[in-house]
C-alpha positions in Angstrom: 133.6 22.5 4.2 135.7 21.6 7.3 136.6 18.3 8.7 133.5 16.4 10.7 134.6 17.0 14.0 134.7 20.9 13.6 131.3 20.9 11.8 129.9 18.5 14.9 131.4 21.3 17.4 129.9 24.4 15.8 126.7 22.6 15.5 126.4 22.3 19.4 124.3 24.5 21.8 127.8 26.7 23.7 126.2 25.9 26.9 125.9 22.1 26.8 128.8 21.6 25.7 130.5 19.2 28.0 128.1 17.3 27.9 128.3 15.9 24.0 130.5 13.0 22.6 133.9 13.7 22.7 134.8 12.8 19.4 137.6 13.8 18.8 139.4 12.1 21.9 137.7 9.0 20.6 139.0 9.7 17.0 142.5 9.6 18.3 142.0 7.0 20.9 141.1 4.8 17.5 144.4 6.1 15.7 146.2 4.9 19.3 145.0 1.9 18.8 145.8 1.1 15.3 149.4 2.0 16.0 149.7 -0.3 19.4 148.0 -3.5 17.7 150.7 -2.4 14.4 153.3 -2.2 17.3 152.3 -5.4 19.1 151.8 -3.5 22.4 148.1 -4.4 22.7 145.9 -7.6 21.6 142.2 -6.7 19.6 140.7 -8.5 22.3 141.8 -5.7 24.9 141.2 -3.0 22.5 137.8 -4.1 22.0 136.7 -4.4 25.6 138.3 -0.8 26.1 136.9 1.1 23.3 133.4 -0.8 24.4 134.3 0.8 28.2 135.1 4.5 26.7 131.8 4.4 24.4 129.2 3.0 27.1 130.8 6.1 29.5 130.6 8.8 26.7 127.4 7.3 26.1 126.5 7.6 30.0 127.7 11.3 29.8 124.7 12.1 27.6 121.7 9.9 29.3 122.6 11.5 32.6 122.2 15.0 30.9 119.5 14.2 29.0 117.7 12.5 32.0 118.8 16.2 34.0 116.9 18.4 31.4 113.8 16.5 31.1 113.4 16.9 34.5 113.9 20.4 34.6 111.6 20.6 31.5 108.7 18.6 33.5 109.4 21.2 36.6 108.4 23.8 34.5 105.5 22.3 32.7 104.5 21.6 36.4 104.7 25.1 37.6 103.1 26.4 34.5 99.9 23.7 35.4 99.8 25.4 38.6 99.5 28.8 36.7 96.9 27.2 34.6 94.6 25.8 37.3 94.5 28.9 38.6 93.6 30.8 35.1 90.5 28.2 35.0 89.4 29.5 38.5 89.5 33.1 37.1 90.4 33.2 33.3 92.1 36.6 31.8 92.8 36.6 27.7 96.1 38.1 28.0 97.6 36.0 30.9 96.0 33.0 29.0 97.8 34.0 25.6 101.0 34.5 28.1 101.1 30.6 29.2 100.5 29.4 25.9 103.6 31.1 25.2 105.3 30.1 27.9 104.3 26.4 27.2 105.7 26.7 23.3 109.0 28.1 25.0 109.4 24.2 26.9 108.7 23.3 23.5 111.2 25.1 21.8 113.6 24.1 24.7 112.3 20.3 24.6 113.8 20.8 20.1 117.0 21.8 21.5 117.3 18.9 24.0 116.4 16.7 20.7 118.5 18.0 18.6 121.4 17.5 21.4 120.5 13.8 21.2 120.5 14.1 17.1 123.9 15.6 17.2 125.5 12.6 19.8 123.9 10.1 17.7 125.3 11.3 14.3 128.8 11.7 16.1 128.4 8.2 17.8 127.5 6.1 14.5 130.3 7.6 12.8 132.8 6.9 15.4 131.6 3.7 15.3 132.1 3.2 11.6 135.6 4.2 11.5 136.4 1.9 13.8 135.0 -1.1 11.7 136.7 0.5 8.3 139.9 0.7 10.7 139.7 -2.6 11.9 138.2 -4.8 9.8 135.7 -5.4 12.2 131.7 -5.7 12.8 132.1 -3.9 16.4 129.0 -2.1 15.2 126.4 -4.5 14.9 127.7 -5.9 17.8 128.0 -3.0 20.3 124.1 -2.3 18.8 122.9 -5.9 19.5 124.3 -6.4 22.8 123.5 -2.9 24.0 119.8 -1.8 22.0 117.5 -4.3 24.3 119.6 -4.6 27.4 117.5 -3.5 30.6 120.1 -1.3 31.7 121.6 0.0 28.3 122.1 3.4 28.6 120.9 3.1 24.8 117.9 2.0 25.8 117.1 5.1 27.4 118.2 7.1 24.8 116.1 6.1 21.9 113.0 4.4 23.5 113.0 8.3 25.2 109.8 7.5 27.6 110.7 10.9 29.5 110.3 12.8 26.3 107.4 11.4 25.0 105.7 11.9 28.7 106.9 16.0 27.9 105.4 15.7 24.5 102.2 14.3 25.9 101.9 17.5 28.5 102.6 19.9 26.0 100.6 19.0 23.6 97.6 18.3 25.9 98.2 21.9 27.7 98.2 23.6 24.1 95.2 21.9 23.0 93.1 22.9 26.5 94.4 26.6 25.9 93.0 26.7 22.2 90.3 29.3 21.7 87.0 26.1 22.0 84.4 28.2 23.7 81.3 25.9 23.8 83.3 22.8 24.2 84.1 20.0 26.6 85.9 17.8 24.8 89.4 17.2 25.5 92.3 15.6 23.6 91.6 12.5 24.6 87.9 12.7 23.4 89.5 13.2 19.7 92.1 11.0 19.1 92.2 11.4 15.7 92.2 15.2 15.7 95.8 16.6 15.3 97.0 19.8 17.3 97.6 22.6 15.3 100.6 23.9 16.8 103.9 24.2 14.9 105.9 23.4 17.8 104.6 20.0 18.4 104.9 19.5 14.5 108.5 20.0 14.8 108.9 18.1 18.3 107.2 14.7 16.7 109.4 15.2 13.2 112.6 16.0 15.2 111.2 12.5 17.4 110.5 10.2 13.9 114.1 11.5 12.8 115.6 10.2 16.0 114.1 6.9 16.1 114.6 6.2 12.5 110.9 5.5 12.2 109.3 6.2 8.2 106.4 7.3 7.1 104.7 8.1 3.6 105.9 11.1 3.3 109.9 10.6 3.8 109.5 7.3 2.1 108.0 9.0 -0.7 110.4 12.2 -0.9 113.0 9.8 -1.5 112.2 8.9 -4.8 113.2 12.3 -6.0 116.8 11.6 -4.8 117.2 15.3 -3.3 119.8 15.7 -1.3 119.4 16.7 2.8 121.6 18.0 5.1 124.0 16.4 6.7 123.5 17.0 10.6 120.5 18.0 12.0 119.5 21.6 11.7 118.4 23.5 14.8 114.8 25.3 14.5 116.2 28.6 14.3 118.1 27.7 11.9 115.3 26.2 9.1 112.7 28.7 10.0 115.1 31.5 9.3 115.3 30.1 5.4 112.3 31.6 3.9 113.4 32.7 0.6 111.4 30.9 -2.2 108.2 31.6 -3.9 105.0 29.3 -3.7 103.8 29.6 -7.0 107.2 28.9 -8.3 107.3 25.9 -6.9 103.8 24.8 -7.8 105.0 25.9 -11.4 108.2 23.2 -11.2 105.4 20.5 -10.0 103.0 21.5 -12.6 105.9 21.1 -15.3 106.7 17.5 -14.0 103.2 16.6 -14.1 102.4 17.3 -17.8 106.2 15.8 -18.7 104.9 12.8 -17.1 101.2 13.5 -18.9 103.1 13.7 -22.2 105.1 11.0 -22.1 102.3 8.3 -21.5 99.8 9.7 -23.2 100.8 8.1 -26.4 101.5 4.6 -24.7 98.1 2.9 -26.0 98.2 4.3 -29.3 101.4 4.6 -30.5 101.2 1.1 -32.5 97.9 2.0 -33.9 99.8 5.5 -35.2 102.8 3.5 -36.7 100.5 1.1 -38.8 98.4 4.1 -40.1 102.1 5.8 -41.5 102.6 2.3 -43.0 105.2 1.7 -40.4 105.1 -1.9 -38.5 103.2 -2.2 -35.0 106.6 -2.4 -32.9 108.1 0.7 -34.3 106.2 2.3 -31.4 109.1 1.1 -29.0 111.0 4.0 -31.2 108.3 6.4 -31.3 107.7 6.5 -27.5 111.8 6.1 -26.8 112.5 8.9 -29.3 111.4 10.8 -26.4 114.2 9.2 -23.9 116.6 9.4 -26.5 116.8 13.4 -26.6 116.1 13.3 -22.5 119.6 11.8 -22.1 121.1 15.1 -23.7 118.4 17.4 -22.5 119.2 16.4 -18.8 122.7 17.4 -18.7 122.1 21.0 -20.3 119.2 21.4 -18.3 121.1 20.6 -15.2 124.1 23.1 -16.5 121.5 25.8 -17.4 120.2 25.6 -13.6 123.4 26.9 -12.3 122.8 30.2 -13.9 118.6 30.3 -14.3 115.4 28.6 -13.8 113.3 30.9 -15.6 115.1 30.2 -19.2 115.3 26.7 -19.1 111.8 26.4 -18.1 110.7 28.6 -21.0 112.8 26.8 -23.4 111.0 23.3 -22.0 107.6 24.5 -22.9 108.4 26.0 -26.3 110.0 22.8 -27.4 107.2 20.5 -25.9 104.5 22.8 -27.9 106.5 22.6 -31.0 107.0 18.9 -30.5 103.7 18.1 -29.8 102.6 20.2 -32.8 104.4 18.2 -34.7 103.6 14.4 -33.6 100.2 15.6 -34.6 101.0 16.9 -37.9 102.8 13.5 -38.7 99.3 12.0 -39.7 98.3 14.4 -41.9 101.6 14.3 -43.6 102.0 10.9 -43.4 105.2 10.8 -42.1 106.6 8.7 -39.8 109.8 11.1 -39.5 107.7 14.3 -38.6 106.2 11.9 -35.9 109.8 10.6 -34.8 111.2 14.5 -34.8 107.8 15.4 -32.8 108.9 13.3 -29.9 113.0 14.3 -30.3 111.7 17.9 -29.6 109.3 16.5 -26.6 112.0 14.7 -25.3 115.1 17.8 -25.9 111.7 19.5 -23.3 112.5 17.3 -20.2 113.1 19.8 -17.2 112.9 17.2 -14.5 116.6 18.2 -13.7 115.5 22.0 -13.3 112.6 20.8 -11.5 114.9 18.7 -8.9 117.1 21.4 -8.8 115.1 24.2 -8.2 113.6 21.6 -5.3 116.7 21.5 -3.6 118.2 24.8 -3.9 115.6 27.4 -3.3 113.1 25.0 -1.0 113.6 25.4 2.5 114.7 22.6 4.7 111.7 22.6 6.6 109.2 21.9 3.5 111.7 20.2 1.3 110.6 16.9 1.5 106.9 17.8 1.6 108.3 19.3 -1.7 110.1 16.0 -2.6 107.1 14.1 -2.2 105.0 16.5 -4.2 107.4 16.2 -6.9 107.2 12.5 -6.7 103.3 12.6 -6.6 103.7 14.7 -9.6 105.2 12.3 -11.6 103.0 9.2 -10.7 99.6 11.3 -11.0 100.7 12.4 -14.6 101.8 8.7 -15.3 98.3 7.5 -14.7 96.2 10.6 -16.4 98.5 10.3 -19.5 97.0 6.9 -20.7 93.6 7.6 -18.8 93.3 11.4 -21.2 94.5 8.8 -24.5 91.6 6.5 -23.4 88.8 9.7 -23.7 90.3 10.8 -27.1 88.2 8.5 -29.0 87.2 10.9 -31.9 87.7 11.0 -35.3 86.6 14.3 -37.1 88.3 16.9 -39.6 88.8 20.4 -38.8 89.7 22.2 -42.4 92.6 20.4 -43.3 93.4 18.6 -39.6 92.3 15.2 -38.6 91.2 14.9 -34.7 91.2 11.0 -33.9 93.0 8.9 -31.2 96.5 9.6 -33.0 96.5 12.9 -33.3 94.3 14.4 -30.3 97.0 13.3 -27.5 99.9 15.9 -29.8 96.8 18.6 -30.0 95.7 18.5 -26.6 99.2 18.7 -25.2 100.5 21.3 -27.0 97.0 23.7 -25.9 98.2 22.5 -22.4 102.0 23.5 -22.7 100.9 26.8 -24.2 98.9 27.5 -21.2 101.8 26.6 -18.8 103.8 28.6 -20.8 101.5 32.1 -20.1 101.1 30.7 -16.6 104.6 30.5 -16.1 105.4 34.0 -17.9 103.7 36.0 -16.0 103.8 34.0 -12.2 107.1 32.8 -12.0 109.7 34.5 -9.7 113.5 34.0 -10.6 115.2 33.2 -7.0 117.9 35.7 -6.2 121.5 34.6 -6.9 122.4 36.4 -4.3 120.6 34.8 -1.9 121.5 31.2 -2.8 125.6 32.1 -2.7 124.1 32.9 1.2 122.4 29.6 1.0 124.3 26.9 2.6 123.8 24.1 -0.1 122.0 21.1 1.0 124.9 18.2 1.8 125.1 14.9 0.5 124.7 11.2 2.1 128.2 10.8 0.8 129.6 7.8 3.1 131.3 6.6 -0.4 133.8 4.5 1.4 131.8 2.4 3.8 128.1 3.1 4.4 127.1 0.3 3.0 129.7 -1.3 5.0 128.4 -1.0 8.2 125.0 -2.3 7.5 122.7 0.1 5.3 120.1 1.3 8.1 121.1 0.6 11.3 118.1 0.7 14.1 120.4 2.7 16.2 120.6 6.3 14.4 118.7 8.7 12.2 118.4 8.7 8.4 120.0 12.3 8.0 123.4 10.6 9.8 124.9 8.6 6.8 125.5 11.9 5.5 129.0 12.0 7.0 131.7 14.1 4.8 134.5 10.5 4.3 136.4 13.1 2.4 136.6 15.7 4.8 137.1 13.1 7.5 139.5 10.6 6.6 141.6 8.5 9.4 144.9 10.2 8.6 143.4 13.5 9.5 145.3 14.6 12.9 143.4 18.0 13.4 139.6 18.0 13.8 139.5 22.1 14.2 141.6 22.3 11.2 139.6 23.9 7.9 139.4 22.2 4.6 139.4 22.9 1.3 135.3 22.3 -0.1 135.6 19.5 -2.3 135.2 20.5 -5.8 131.9 18.8 -7.3 132.5 16.4 -10.5 132.6 18.4 -13.7 132.2 15.6 -16.1 130.3 12.2 -16.7 133.8 11.0 -16.3 134.8 12.5 -13.2 131.1 11.6 -11.8 131.2 7.9 -12.8 134.8 7.4 -11.0 133.3 8.9 -7.3 131.3 6.1 -7.5 132.0 3.3 -5.1 131.1 -0.2 -6.3 128.1 -0.3 -3.7 126.5 3.2 -5.1 127.2 0.9 -8.8 125.1 -1.7 -7.9 122.3 0.6 -6.8 122.5 2.6 -10.2 122.1 -1.0 -12.0 119.3 -2.3 -9.8 117.5 1.1 -10.5 118.4 0.6 -14.7 117.2 -2.5 -14.0 113.4 -1.6 -12.3 113.4 1.3 -15.1 113.9 -1.6 -18.1 111.6 -3.9 -16.7 108.9 -1.1 -16.4 109.5 0.3 -19.9 109.2 -2.7 -21.5 105.9 -3.4 -20.1 104.3 -0.6 -20.6 105.8 0.2 -23.8 104.3 -3.4 -25.7 101.5 -3.1 -23.7 99.1 -2.2 -26.2 100.9 -4.2 -28.8 100.9 -7.6 -26.8 97.0 -7.2 -25.7 96.0 -6.9 -29.0 97.8 -9.4 -30.3 96.8 -11.9 -27.6 93.3 -10.4 -26.5 92.5 -8.2 -29.3 92.2 -4.9 -27.0 90.9 -1.7 -27.9 92.9 1.2 -26.8 90.2 2.6 -24.2 90.8 -1.0 -22.5 94.7 -0.7 -22.9 94.7 2.8 -21.5 92.3 1.9 -18.4 94.6 -0.7 -17.5 97.9 1.6 -17.9 96.2 4.1 -16.0 95.1 1.9 -13.0 98.7 0.7 -13.0 99.4 4.1 -12.6 97.1 4.7 -9.5 98.7 1.7 -8.0 101.9 4.0 -7.2 100.3 5.9 -4.2 99.0 3.2 -2.1 101.9 1.4 -2.4 103.7 3.8 -0.9 101.8 4.4 1.5 101.5 1.1 2.5 105.7 0.4 2.1 106.5 4.4 4.0 104.1 3.5 6.8 104.2 0.0 7.4 106.7 -2.4 5.9 109.8 -0.1 6.0 109.4 0.2 10.2 109.1 -3.7 10.1 112.1 -4.7 7.9 115.6 -3.3 6.9 115.9 -1.5 3.7 118.8 -4.2 2.7 115.9 -7.2 3.6 113.2 -4.7 1.4 115.6 -4.4 -1.8 116.1 -8.3 -2.3 112.7 -9.2 -1.5 111.6 -7.0 -4.2 114.3 -7.8 -6.7 113.4 -11.0 -6.4 109.7 -10.1 -6.5 110.3 -8.6 -9.8 112.1 -12.0 -11.2 109.0 -13.3 -10.4 106.6 -11.1 -12.1 108.8 -11.3 -15.2 109.0 -15.4 -15.0 105.1 -15.4 -14.6 105.0 -12.9 -18.2 106.4 -15.7 -20.2 104.0 -17.2 -22.9 104.9 -21.2 -22.1 102.9 -24.6 -23.2 99.8 -22.9 -22.3 97.4 -20.4 -23.7 98.5 -16.9 -22.9 95.4 -15.6 -20.5 94.2 -12.1 -19.6 94.4 -13.1 -15.7 98.4 -14.3 -16.3 99.2 -11.2 -18.3 97.1 -8.6 -15.6 98.2 -10.1 -12.5 102.2 -10.7 -13.5 102.3 -7.1 -14.7 100.7 -6.0 -11.7 102.8 -8.0 -9.8 106.1 -6.7 -11.7 105.2 -3.3 -11.9 104.3 -3.0 -7.8 107.2 -4.7 -6.9 109.6 -2.7 -9.1 107.8 0.4 -7.6 108.7 -0.8 -3.8 112.0 -1.8 -5.5 112.5 1.7 -6.5 111.6 3.4 -3.2 113.8 1.4 -1.1 116.7 1.7 -3.7 116.8 5.5 -4.0 116.5 5.8 -0.4 119.9 4.0 0.3 121.2 5.3 -3.2 120.7 9.0 -1.3 122.2 8.0 1.8 126.0 6.4 0.1 126.0 8.9 -2.5 129.6 11.4 -2.5 128.9 15.0 -1.3 130.4 16.3 -4.4 127.6 14.6 -6.5 125.2 16.4 -4.4 126.0 19.8 -6.5 127.2 21.0 -9.8 126.2 20.0 -13.2 127.0 16.4 -12.9 124.7 15.5 -9.6 123.5 12.3 -8.0 120.2 13.1 -9.4 121.5 13.3 -12.7 123.0 10.1 -12.7 120.2 8.8 -11.7 118.4 10.4 -14.5 120.7 9.0 -16.9 120.6 5.6 -15.5 116.5 5.5 -16.1 116.8 7.0 -18.9 119.2 5.1 -21.0 117.3 2.0 -19.7 114.1 3.1 -21.2 116.2 3.8 -24.5 117.5 0.3 -24.7 113.9 -1.2 -23.5 112.0 0.7 -26.4 115.0 -0.4 -28.9 114.9 -3.9 -28.0 110.8 -4.1 -28.8 111.3 -2.6 -31.8 114.2 -4.7 -33.4 112.3 -8.1 -31.8 109.5 -7.1 -33.8 111.4 -8.4 -36.8 111.2 -11.9 -35.6 107.7 -11.4 -35.5 104.3 -10.7 -33.1 104.0 -14.1 -31.9 107.4 -14.1 -30.2 108.0 -10.4 -29.4 106.8 -10.9 -25.5 109.3 -13.6 -25.0 112.0 -12.2 -26.8 112.0 -9.0 -24.9 111.1 -10.9 -21.7 114.4 -12.8 -21.9 116.9 -9.4 -21.4 114.5 -8.6 -18.6 115.0 -11.4 -16.6 118.6 -11.8 -17.7 119.0 -8.1 -16.1 117.2 -8.8 -13.1 119.1 -12.2 -12.2 122.2 -10.0 -12.6 121.3 -7.2 -10.4 119.8 -9.8 -7.8 123.6 -11.7 -7.6 125.2 -8.3 -7.7 123.4 -7.5 -4.5 124.0 -10.5 -2.7 127.4 -10.0 -3.7 128.0 -7.0 -2.1 126.2 -8.0 1.1 127.9 -10.5 1.2 131.6 -9.1 1.0 130.5 -6.3 3.2 129.1 -8.0 5.9 
């Protein structure tokens, strides 16, 4: 890895080098300002004025070049339009194909122009943050607010990019007309909902979205996976070359994710009945459900380490462990042994390969489709969470097969054992182990590692793309005098302890929030069967329907938040609002004075679950942007840390349910909600303290 200025220069288009932001000069000037203020040569007011003027000049240089290039593109489109008019009089198939390719060539040049703006945006954001950090100012906020909406602002001309929108519109219309639509008199304006199926337009629209910092459902959902992206924008030529992945292998990873989540939640509606049938208390369901999470705490580490060498063998081991675990879970009924039941669940947890699933997407899926794959990972998890309880509600039977009992308690184990056996056969036949030689040549995804100051200057500025936050502070400290000199690549963390020491206070707050939301969600889900049976006498099928409905809210909620809410509010505002709504959901769940009713339980549970889902998306989005680059790779990576935080939260929550069972089922609800309320309030206070100290 080299210093940021060097990496910035390497990404520049050679013939346009003189028009990029001069990051090296500006960084040198920031150091000079610091020395002058320290010696008393300059006062702070003069420094602010001079630095603002320098930034304005740099941005004006970028804008004027941008306008010039837009004009050249417009001239090319105009000439192509004249050729298009001539072809309409005398159509020739060969010339139409040539004209279509000429329009696409313009589109590729427009992509280069957007790439140019994106690179400059990264450099601008970086130098603003460096200035704030050196002088302790909130200069970034001042500069953006005063320039973003001013009628003569160069920033506005760049990031509103009206001219670029017009070029995109002209390209889209002409490519649409040149498509093979014999006998059709409809234009692109007659079919506004019909997307233009042309890769270059899709790439341009994606680049514009990144530039404007807009969010959509796919991006918002994909961020839940906490899979790191490239720190600097990648040109189309670079991203299109990376096709070293196997589609069926990716599908097998997503299928593993889906089946594991089904396996996790399929026992929730019946765990209390199963425990009772084996002579234990209903609240022992907390231990039964949590045993899987206990084993996952350890399995996540060795699976993450194993994925450094192979993806196929860990998935095979995962399938075998889950097959055996489910068989033991089902046999526990006929052996009348709670210990066999718990051992079966421990085996299931030992087969948790989510670290491998996430790592495969990060290492083996091309950058151009990595966000889609990340969204697929999260969608598979959400669907598995909904399908698990729904499947348990269907498996309502009671019969004997030889000496084996098949009922609502044992059928989840037998069904999942068969599912994992089928998956193992599918895996053995179709999975393709990625070439390790290819992975050496493949640039590992960089983290969004503003580990010292990402939150210090605003978690989501309205100015720049989300990926520019991913700037390596380790490789670009203020004391670095040479932008051109290469630096030794920071080594990944080699233990949980070293990984923890890389966490800044802001990252620790994000992990605390993640711990909190996983804790309250696990309390809600794991004790649902016991609570609803005690208060409302719900059947297993009713509990299954309730849990399945909660799971089905995940994707619709993410659609609303990703497409609309996240574009209206800053992440930090959504984060705090979601935490408060989770807290309100917990408060409304308490049973105090008035008789506990089904509407109260359903509404409070729905509010808590939906708020926690929104909070998870926003929190992981922020976490991915403030995590150190040293945690983007290796065994002890950011994904592993977040997984461990969530898994430990689930273990503690399930243990809380079992311990609370000793005070009686009548007090179970309030006793388990008290720790939830305490942790929720603590996370809100930590968030507020962090923002007050950083802003």
